[in-house]
C-alpha atoms as a printed R data frame, in Angstrom:
    type eleno elety resid chain resno       x      y       z
1   ATOM     1    CA   MET     A     1 123.120 79.675 174.741
2   ATOM     2    CA   LYS     A     2 122.734 82.924 176.671
3   ATOM     3    CA   THR     A     3 123.928 82.755 180.244
4   ATOM     4    CA   LEU     A     4 121.804 84.861 182.543
5   ATOM     5    CA   SER     A     5 123.272 87.252 185.034
6   ATOM     6    CA   PHE     A     6 121.763 87.340 188.524
7   ATOM     7    CA   THR     A     7 120.162 90.691 187.673
8   ATOM     8    CA   GLU     A     8 118.532 89.254 184.536
9   ATOM     9    CA   ALA     A     9 117.344 86.165 186.368
10  ATOM    10    CA   LYS     A    10 115.682 88.258 189.062
11  ATOM    11    CA   GLN     A    11 113.608 90.015 186.392
12  ATOM    12    CA   ILE     A    12 111.856 86.807 185.325
13  ATOM    13    CA   PRO     A    13 108.289 87.085 186.688
14  ATOM    14    CA   ILE     A    14 107.800 84.591 189.505
15  ATOM    15    CA   PRO     A    15 104.145 83.846 188.523
16  ATOM    16    CA   GLU     A    16 105.241 82.844 185.023
17  ATOM    17    CA   TYR     A    17 107.955 80.601 186.428
18  ATOM    18    CA   LEU     A    18 105.517 78.975 188.888
19  ATOM    19    CA   SER     A    19 102.994 78.501 186.086
20  ATOM    20    CA   ARG     A    20 105.583 76.589 184.056
21  ATOM    21    CA   LEU     A    21 105.988 74.299 187.039
22  ATOM    22    CA   GLY     A    22 102.221 73.782 187.265
23  ATOM    23    CA   PHE     A    23 101.450 76.137 190.167
24  ATOM    24    CA   GLU     A    24  98.642 78.650 189.711
25  ATOM    25    CA   PRO     A    25  97.403 81.319 192.161
26  ATOM    26    CA   THR     A    26  94.336 80.589 194.256
27  ATOM    27    CA   TYR     A    27  93.356 84.253 194.203
28  ATOM    28    CA   THR     A    28  94.807 87.690 193.483
29  ATOM    29    CA   ARG     A    29  94.364 90.976 195.313
30  ATOM    30    CA   GLY     A    30  96.026 94.009 193.814
31  ATOM    31    CA   TYR     A    31  99.674 93.194 193.208
32  ATOM    32    CA   ASP     A    32  99.569 90.162 195.536
33  ATOM    33    CA   SER     A    33  98.904 86.646 194.202
34  ATOM    34    CA   TRP     A    34  98.303 83.901 196.769
35  ATOM    35    CA   TYR     A    35  99.303 80.271 196.213
36  ATOM    36    CA   HIS     A    36  99.337 77.008 198.107
37  ATOM    37    CA   SER     A    37 103.012 76.864 198.971
38  ATOM    38    CA   PRO     A    38 105.114 74.967 196.408
39  ATOM    39    CA   LEU     A    39 107.632 74.286 199.187
40  ATOM    40    CA   ARG     A    40 105.396 72.308 201.555
41  ATOM    41    CA   GLU     A    41 101.905 70.907 202.027
42  ATOM    42    CA   GLU     A    42  99.182 73.212 203.306
43  ATOM    43    CA   ARG     A    43  95.420 73.569 203.168
44  ATOM    44    CA   THR     A    44  95.159 77.357 203.202
45  ATOM    45    CA   PRO     A    45  97.199 79.362 200.669
46  ATOM    46    CA   SER     A    46  99.858 81.331 202.554
47  ATOM    47    CA   PHE     A    47 102.480 81.752 199.819
48  ATOM    48    CA   LYS     A    48 102.342 85.313 198.468
49  ATOM    49    CA   VAL     A    49 103.948 86.716 195.321
50  ATOM    50    CA   ASN     A    50 104.079 90.493 194.902
51  ATOM    51    CA   THR     A    51 104.018 91.034 191.138
52  ATOM    52    CA   ARG     A    52 105.116 94.673 191.371
53  ATOM    53    CA   LEU     A    53 108.293 93.905 193.322
54  ATOM    54    CA   ASN     A    54 108.614 90.364 191.900
55  ATOM    55    CA   VAL     A    55 109.333 88.828 195.299
56  ATOM    56    CA   TRP     A    56 107.706 86.032 197.300
57  ATOM    57    CA   PHE     A    57 107.013 85.359 200.945
58  ATOM    58    CA   ASP     A    58 105.850 82.113 202.553
59  ATOM    59    CA   HIS     A    59 103.856 83.092 205.646
60  ATOM    60    CA   GLY     A    60 103.853 79.502 206.848
61  ATOM    61    CA   SER     A    61 107.638 79.197 207.035
62  ATOM    62    CA   GLY     A    62 108.627 82.851 207.339
63  ATOM    63    CA   GLU     A    63 110.909 82.613 204.287
64  ATOM    64    CA   GLY     A    64 110.973 84.780 201.199
65  ATOM    65    CA   GLY     A    65 113.101 86.402 198.532
66  ATOM    66    CA   THR     A    66 113.589 86.582 194.777
67  ATOM    67    CA   ILE     A    67 112.974 83.997 192.080
68  ATOM    68    CA   ILE     A    68 116.557 82.808 192.581
69  ATOM    69    CA   ASP     A    69 115.969 82.090 196.269
70  ATOM    70    CA   LEU     A    70 112.743 80.272 195.411
71  ATOM    71    CA   GLY     A    71 114.264 78.185 192.623
72  ATOM    72    CA   ALA     A    72 117.248 77.182 194.748
73  ATOM    73    CA   LYS     A    73 114.865 75.908 197.442
74  ATOM    74    CA   LEU     A    74 112.590 74.115 194.994
75  ATOM    75    CA   HIS     A    75 115.482 72.365 193.238
76  ATOM    76    CA   GLN     A    76 117.659 72.025 196.366
77  ATOM    77    CA   CYS     A    77 120.689 73.600 194.736
78  ATOM    78    CA   SER     A    78 122.868 76.682 195.133
79  ATOM    79    CA   LEU     A    79 121.835 80.097 193.790
80  ATOM    80    CA   SER     A    80 124.433 79.892 191.016
81  ATOM    81    CA   GLU     A    81 123.324 76.401 190.032
82  ATOM    82    CA   PHE     A    82 119.741 77.560 189.740
83  ATOM    83    CA   VAL     A    83 120.671 80.536 187.547
84  ATOM    84    CA   GLU     A    84 122.571 78.104 185.328
85  ATOM    85    CA   LYS     A    85 119.467 75.894 185.239
86  ATOM    86    CA   LEU     A    86 117.374 78.875 184.172
87  ATOM    87    CA   SER     A    87 119.843 79.564 181.374
88  ATOM    88    CA   ASN     A    88 119.923 75.946 180.199
89  ATOM    89    CA   GLU     A    89 116.138 75.747 180.082
90  ATOM    90    CA   ASN     A    90 115.909 78.992 178.107
91  ATOM    91    CA   LEU     A    91 113.599 80.481 180.718
92  ATOM    92    CA   HIS     A    92 115.074 83.878 179.901
93  ATOM    93    CA   THR     A    93 112.575 83.833 177.014
94  ATOM    94    CA   LEU     A    94 109.944 84.717 179.604
95  ATOM    95    CA   SER     A    95 109.028 88.380 179.708
96  ATOM    96    CA   LEU     A    96 111.764 90.373 181.433
97  ATOM    97    CA   HIS     A    97 109.798 93.612 181.531
98  ATOM    98    CA   ARG     A    98 106.926 94.568 183.784
99  ATOM    99    CA   GLU     A    99 106.346 98.234 182.947
100 ATOM   100    CA   HIS     A   100 102.585 97.596 182.863
101 ATOM   101    CA   PRO     A   101 101.752 95.068 185.569
102 ATOM   102    CA   LYS     A   102  98.168 93.873 185.710
103 ATOM   103    CA   ILE     A   103  96.573 94.932 188.955
104 ATOM   104    CA   HIS     A   104  93.681 92.527 188.460
105 ATOM   105    CA   PRO     A   105  94.875 89.745 186.141
106 ATOM   106    CA   PRO     A   106  92.209 87.270 184.987
107 ATOM   107    CA   GLU     A   107  91.717 84.265 187.255
108 ATOM   108    CA   ASN     A   108  92.986 80.868 186.142
109 ATOM   109    CA   LYS     A   109  89.765 79.004 186.797
110 ATOM   110    CA   VAL     A   110  89.514 75.265 187.125
111 ATOM   111    CA   GLU     A   111  87.455 73.705 184.333
112 ATOM   112    CA   VAL     A   112  86.383 70.106 184.930
113 ATOM   113    CA   LEU     A   113  86.720 68.047 181.744
114 ATOM   114    CA   ALA     A   114  85.959 64.475 182.826
115 ATOM   115    CA   VAL     A   115  84.984 62.486 185.914
116 ATOM   116    CA   LYS     A   116  85.757 58.770 186.160
117 ATOM   117    CA   GLU     A   117  86.741 55.984 188.535
118 ATOM   118    CA   LEU     A   118  90.161 56.219 190.188
119 ATOM   119    CA   SER     A   119  92.799 54.422 188.147
120 ATOM   120    CA   ASP     A   120  95.761 56.765 187.570
121 ATOM   121    CA   PRO     A   121  98.863 55.137 189.172
122 ATOM   122    CA   ASN     A   122 100.242 58.519 190.251
123 ATOM   123    CA   LEU     A   123  97.040 59.401 192.072
124 ATOM   124    CA   ILE     A   124  96.852 55.974 193.683
125 ATOM   125    CA   ASN     A   125 100.450 56.371 194.807
126 ATOM   126    CA   TYR     A   126  99.592 59.787 196.240
127 ATOM   127    CA   LEU     A   127  96.855 58.135 198.292
128 ATOM   128    CA   THR     A   128  99.390 55.569 199.505
129 ATOM   129    CA   THR     A   129 101.663 58.343 200.769
130 ATOM   130    CA   ARG     A   130  98.682 59.523 202.836
131 ATOM   131    CA   SER     A   131  98.104 55.945 204.117
132 ATOM   132    CA   ILE     A   132  94.748 55.759 202.338
133 ATOM   133    CA   ASP     A   133  93.934 52.652 200.312
134 ATOM   134    CA   LEU     A   134  92.238 52.682 196.937
135 ATOM   135    CA   ASP     A   135  89.188 50.718 198.103
136 ATOM   136    CA   THR     A   136  88.368 53.329 200.732
137 ATOM   137    CA   ALA     A   137  89.019 56.287 198.441
138 ATOM   138    CA   SER     A   138  86.977 54.784 195.610
139 ATOM   139    CA   LEU     A   139  83.876 54.753 197.799
140 ATOM   140    CA   TYR     A   140  83.865 58.555 198.010
141 ATOM   141    CA   CYS     A   141  86.257 59.963 195.407
142 ATOM   142    CA   LYS     A   142  86.611 60.156 191.642
143 ATOM   143    CA   GLU     A   143  89.436 60.778 189.220
144 ATOM   144    CA   VAL     A   144  88.910 64.233 187.745
145 ATOM   145    CA   ASP     A   145  90.546 65.606 184.599
146 ATOM   146    CA   PHE     A   146  90.595 69.394 184.692
147 ATOM   147    CA   ARG     A   147  92.048 72.313 182.831
148 ATOM   148    CA   ILE     A   148  93.719 75.483 184.088
149 ATOM   149    CA   GLY     A   149  94.421 77.821 181.210
150 ATOM   150    CA   GLU     A   150  95.864 75.681 178.421
151 ATOM   151    CA   ARG     A   151  97.102 72.852 180.636
152 ATOM   152    CA   VAL     A   152  95.210 69.675 181.502
153 ATOM   153    CA   TYR     A   153  95.772 67.778 184.744
154 ATOM   154    CA   SER     A   154  94.306 64.898 186.761
155 ATOM   155    CA   ALA     A   155  93.508 64.858 190.460
156 ATOM   156    CA   ILE     A   156  91.588 62.995 193.121
157 ATOM   157    CA   GLY     A   157  88.169 64.629 193.278
158 ATOM   158    CA   PHE     A   158  85.931 64.737 196.339
159 ATOM   159    CA   PRO     A   159  82.420 66.088 195.614
160 ATOM   160    CA   ASN     A   160  80.831 68.887 197.598
161 ATOM   161    CA   GLN     A   161  77.179 69.840 198.120
162 ATOM   162    CA   GLN     A   162  77.109 71.862 194.890
163 ATOM   163    CA   GLY     A   163  78.407 69.060 192.684
164 ATOM   164    CA   ALA     A   164  81.859 70.641 192.359
165 ATOM   165    CA   PHE     A   165  85.070 68.949 193.504
166 ATOM   166    CA   GLU     A   166  87.883 69.375 195.978
167 ATOM   167    CA   LEU     A   167  90.963 68.430 193.954
168 ATOM   168    CA   ARG     A   168  94.224 66.951 195.238
169 ATOM   169    CA   ASN     A   169  97.362 65.459 193.749
170 ATOM   170    CA   TYR     A   170 101.056 65.691 194.574
171 ATOM   171    CA   TRP     A   171 101.329 69.384 193.766
172 ATOM   172    CA   PHE     A   172  97.795 70.764 193.489
173 ATOM   173    CA   LYS     A   173  95.352 71.672 196.231
174 ATOM   174    CA   GLY     A   174  92.335 73.467 194.930
175 ATOM   175    CA   SER     A   175  88.733 73.088 193.904
176 ATOM   176    CA   SER     A   176  86.345 73.607 191.056
177 ATOM   177    CA   SER     A   177  83.516 76.092 191.447
178 ATOM   178    CA   PRO     A   178  81.375 76.598 193.370
179 ATOM   179    CA   LYS     A   179  83.286 76.019 196.609
180 ATOM   180    CA   ASP     A   180  81.179 74.381 199.314
181 ATOM   181    CA   PHE     A   181  81.218 71.892 202.175
182 ATOM   182    CA   SER     A   182  80.505 68.164 201.744
183 ATOM   183    CA   PHE     A   183  77.884 66.290 203.746
184 ATOM   184    CA   ILE     A   184  77.665 62.512 203.890
185 ATOM   185    CA   ASP     A   185  74.157 61.937 205.153
186 ATOM   186    CA   ASN     A   186  73.627 58.514 206.690
187 ATOM   187    CA   ASN     A   187  70.422 59.687 208.385
188 ATOM   188    CA   GLU     A   188  72.021 59.457 211.825
189 ATOM   189    CA   LYS     A   189  71.585 61.551 214.964
190 ATOM   190    CA   LYS     A   190  75.282 62.275 215.382
191 ATOM   191    CA   VAL     A   191  77.760 63.936 213.068
192 ATOM   192    CA   ALA     A   192  81.549 64.077 212.790
193 ATOM   193    CA   LEU     A   193  82.988 67.428 211.687
194 ATOM   194    CA   LEU     A   194  86.295 67.433 209.794
195 ATOM   195    CA   GLU     A   195  88.291 70.042 207.865
196 ATOM   196    CA   GLY     A   196  89.302 68.140 204.734
197 ATOM   197    CA   PHE     A   197  88.455 64.985 202.863
198 ATOM   198    CA   THR     A   198  91.828 63.322 203.513
199 ATOM   199    CA   ASP     A   199  90.966 63.564 207.204
200 ATOM   200    CA   PHE     A   200  87.578 62.021 206.470
201 ATOM   201    CA   LEU     A   201  89.130 59.145 204.521
202 ATOM   202    CA   SER     A   202  91.563 58.718 207.412
203 ATOM   203    CA   ILE     A   203  88.955 58.672 210.164
204 ATOM   204    CA   VAL     A   204  87.138 55.746 208.587
205 ATOM   205    CA   LYS     A   205  90.453 53.872 208.383
206 ATOM   206    CA   ILE     A   206  91.701 54.326 211.945
207 ATOM   207    CA   ASP     A   207  91.227 51.068 213.801
208 ATOM   208    CA   LYS     A   208  91.188 52.384 217.361
209 ATOM   209    CA   PRO     A   209  88.224 51.767 219.688
210 ATOM   210    CA   GLU     A   210  88.064 55.387 220.848
211 ATOM   211    CA   PHE     A   211  87.842 56.569 217.235
212 ATOM   212    CA   LYS     A   212  85.488 53.854 216.023
213 ATOM   213    CA   GLU     A   213  83.035 54.560 218.819
214 ATOM   214    CA   LEU     A   214  82.814 58.225 217.815
215 ATOM   215    CA   VAL     A   215  82.273 57.635 214.086
216 ATOM   216    CA   ALA     A   216  80.065 54.540 214.234
217 ATOM   217    CA   ASN     A   217  76.510 55.247 213.042
218 ATOM   218    CA   SER     A   218  77.438 58.817 212.195
219 ATOM   219    CA   ASP     A   219  76.939 61.403 209.477
220 ATOM   220    CA   PHE     A   220  80.047 63.218 208.249
221 ATOM   221    CA   LEU     A   221  80.413 66.919 207.578
222 ATOM   222    CA   ILE     A   222  83.595 67.932 205.731
223 ATOM   223    CA   LEU     A   223  84.185 71.686 205.679
224 ATOM   224    CA   ASN     A   224  86.706 71.783 202.791
225 ATOM   225    CA   SER     A   225  87.637 75.160 204.300
226 ATOM   226    CA   LEU     A   226  87.221 76.610 207.769
227 ATOM   227    CA   ARG     A   227  85.778 79.699 206.096
228 ATOM   228    CA   LEU     A   228  82.666 77.638 205.336
229 ATOM   229    CA   LEU     A   229  81.986 76.819 208.982
230 ATOM   230    CA   ASN     A   230  79.030 79.199 209.317
231 ATOM   231    CA   ARG     A   231  77.228 77.501 206.430
232 ATOM   232    CA   THR     A   232  77.197 74.241 208.359
233 ATOM   233    CA   ILE     A   233  75.605 75.559 211.565
234 ATOM   234    CA   PRO     A   234  72.032 74.471 210.619
235 ATOM   235    CA   ILE     A   235  73.254 70.911 209.962
236 ATOM   236    CA   LEU     A   236  75.207 70.796 213.235
237 ATOM   237    CA   LYS     A   237  72.181 72.065 215.174
238 ATOM   238    CA   ASP     A   238  70.073 69.360 213.563
239 ATOM   239    CA   HIS     A   239  72.179 66.625 215.216
240 ATOM   240    CA   LYS     A   240  72.005 65.546 218.852
241 ATOM   241    CA   GLU     A   241  75.708 64.677 219.019
242 ATOM   242    CA   VAL     A   242  78.566 66.586 217.364
243 ATOM   243    CA   ASN     A   243  82.120 65.209 217.359
244 ATOM   244    CA   LEU     A   244  84.955 67.455 216.202
245 ATOM   245    CA   PHE     A   245  88.054 66.134 214.436
246 ATOM   246    CA   LEU     A   246  89.676 69.455 213.537
247 ATOM   247    CA   ASP     A   247  93.373 70.234 213.137
248 ATOM   248    CA   ASN     A   248  95.610 70.997 216.081
249 ATOM   249    CA   ASP     A   249  96.300 74.609 215.150
250 ATOM   250    CA   LEU     A   250  95.196 78.142 215.984
251 ATOM   251    CA   PRO     A   251  92.511 78.529 213.262
252 ATOM   252    CA   SER     A   252  90.817 75.360 214.508
253 ATOM   253    CA   LYS     A   253  90.904 76.640 218.098
254 ATOM   254    CA   GLU     A   254  89.238 79.824 216.910
255 ATOM   255    CA   ALA     A   255  86.625 77.759 215.055
256 ATOM   256    CA   LYS     A   256  85.780 75.906 218.270
257 ATOM   257    CA   VAL     A   257  85.292 79.209 220.082
258 ATOM   258    CA   SER     A   258  82.995 80.335 217.277
259 ATOM   259    CA   LEU     A   259  80.945 77.136 217.532
260 ATOM   260    CA   LYS     A   260  80.508 77.603 221.282
261 ATOM   261    CA   GLN     A   261  79.374 81.187 220.735
262 ATOM   262    CA   LYS     A   262  76.745 79.912 218.315
263 ATOM   263    CA   GLY     A   263  75.429 77.455 220.885
264 ATOM   264    CA   ILE     A   264  76.855 74.265 219.376
265 ATOM   265    CA   VAL     A   265  77.588 71.653 222.034
266 ATOM   266    CA   PHE     A   266  80.332 69.312 220.842
267 ATOM   267    CA   TYR     A   267  82.906 66.750 221.883
268 ATOM   268    CA   ASP     A   268  86.439 67.735 220.912
269 ATOM   269    CA   ALA     A   269  88.304 64.631 219.718
270 ATOM   270    CA   ALA     A   270  91.573 66.494 219.045
271 ATOM   271    CA   PRO     A   271  93.225 65.176 222.259
272 ATOM   272    CA   LEU     A   272  93.107 61.707 220.687
273 ATOM   273    CA   TYR     A   273  95.777 62.889 218.208
274 ATOM   274    CA   THR     A   274  97.201 65.756 220.235
275 ATOM   275    CA   ASN     A   275 100.816 65.307 219.120
276 ATOM   276    CA   HIS     A   276  99.908 65.360 215.430
277 ATOM   277    CA   LYS     A   277  98.879 68.106 213.026
278 ATOM   278    CA   ASP     A   278  95.664 66.440 211.963
279 ATOM   279    CA   VAL     A   279  93.854 63.120 211.659
280 ATOM   280    CA   ASN     A   280  95.703 62.122 208.496
281 ATOM   281    CA   GLU     A   281  99.092 62.732 210.102
282 ATOM   282    CA   TYR     A   282  97.992 60.505 212.962
283 ATOM   283    CA   LEU     A   283  96.938 57.752 210.537
284 ATOM   284    CA   LYS     A   284 100.294 57.962 208.744
285 ATOM   285    CA   VAL     A   285 102.149 57.482 212.024
286 ATOM   286    CA   LEU     A   286  99.924 54.534 212.953
287 ATOM   287    CA   THR     A   287 100.496 52.937 209.554
288 ATOM   288    CA   LYS     A   288 104.241 53.408 209.775
289 ATOM   289    CA   SER     A   289 104.364 51.910 213.266
290 ATOM   290    CA   LYS     A   290 102.467 48.833 212.030
291 ATOM   291    CA   GLN     A   291 104.713 48.456 208.994
292 ATOM   292    CA   GLY     A   292 107.909 48.677 211.051
293 ATOM   293    CA   PRO     A   293 107.520 45.362 212.933
294 ATOM   294    CA   ALA     A   294 106.267 43.642 209.760
295 ATOM   295    CA   ILE     A   295 109.340 44.770 207.801
296 ATOM   296    CA   SER     A   296 111.666 43.710 210.606
297 ATOM   297    CA   LYS     A   297 109.981 40.309 210.743
298 ATOM   298    CA   ARG     A   298 110.343 39.810 206.981
299 ATOM   299    CA   ARG     A   299 113.999 40.801 207.132
300 ATOM   300    CA   SER     A   300 114.722 38.408 209.985
301 ATOM   301    CA   HIS     A   301 113.109 35.563 208.064
302 ATOM   302    CA   GLY     A   302 115.013 36.563 204.964
303 ATOM   303    CA   TYR     A   303 118.377 36.317 206.680
304 ATOM   304    CA   ARG     A   304 117.638 33.133 208.594
305 ATOM   305    CA   ARG     A   305 119.835 30.231 207.510
């Protein structure tokens, strides 16, 4: 077995290593390939790999470096341990030369293979980690088998207006083409605007009067990306009442300013979950707080003699 030196390890192309782990770029511009960060959860890809320099930078966390730095973080080990791991897994068989980098490499497009009812235990468990039950998810989502390149995967699929899917599992956040917003039309006069479908699935689960009042007898407009906001303006203008459940971050604040400039009058529900990143994070905290007393009660009964 060949043991890699640090210099040899650093020559292994980061995109090829990420691809072996199941991560594919969302888009590529010049030498820069953009990914959803493999180090944390995010909706907008902010993890950049420069294929010419073979380095990465995570704009969300402010961290970056070589493939060795990335691997050590992903596997939670030392730099030396990761290089040893690379050697043991024979990853030095990846191309070590990049004399002719592709400036515009072909996109790894998502190809939907099959759509069926949710049943995969891993996907159901993923929903559980987001405090979303299968019954709720099954009303709106499907299990989607899809292919990227030669690999086939499964994900929770949420349909958009074009019949394509937003796709989520433990490691993948993407969509099939064409990208579009989703509109659940209940023929109501008010509409709730949300960024992603996990927030939508969360909002129908939150059992708080102030939330229930806002979403009762309502249509639901799920952006699937803030970049699609302008497409939804005609639908928003067609409703007498607009309730916003956007994230508590700067892009969402900018979106609210844009809506005001376009004459959309809305109620901002973000203060209802002001100490949380988004609606789903708020639901997860609520669920955990409810489970805590129940667990304590079961334990006390278990130890009673």
